[in-house]
Residue, then its C-alpha position, 0 to 999 in steps of 0.5 A: d607111364v600107365l598103371v594097370a592094376d587088378i582089383g582082386m589082388p591078394e593081400e592088397d586090392g586095387y582100390s587100396l593100391i590106387g589110393k596109396v598112389r594118389e597120396l604120393d608126392g610129385a607127378i607120379r600121383d597123377v599117373p593114368a591108371i586102368a582097373l583090370t578086373a572080373y568085377a564087371g558090373e556098372g557099380d564096380r565100374q563106378r567104384a573104380l572110377a571114383a577110387g581114382f582109376q581113369m578106366h575100368l576093363a572087365k576080364p577077360v580082355e583081348p590084347l588089342e583092347l588092353a593095348s588100346a586102353v593103355a594108349t588112350v589113357a596115356g594120350r597116344e594113338a591106339p593101335r589098330 
């Protein structure tokens, strides 16, 4: 399993979402997570990683790049 979340979601942002996931009980709290966002600065990347995401991808993202990122955080071989 991998969680891919947009940081700029309406009503609840990705930072709030990952915070809630990390507070859950059991193994689900450790699900690998990718922040997908238009906020692409270095400070944005640092904030996403500090919030609990394993990876930060700036939009727009190519399908192969997203698939590779998902494979990487899932511990699988990336598609070619």
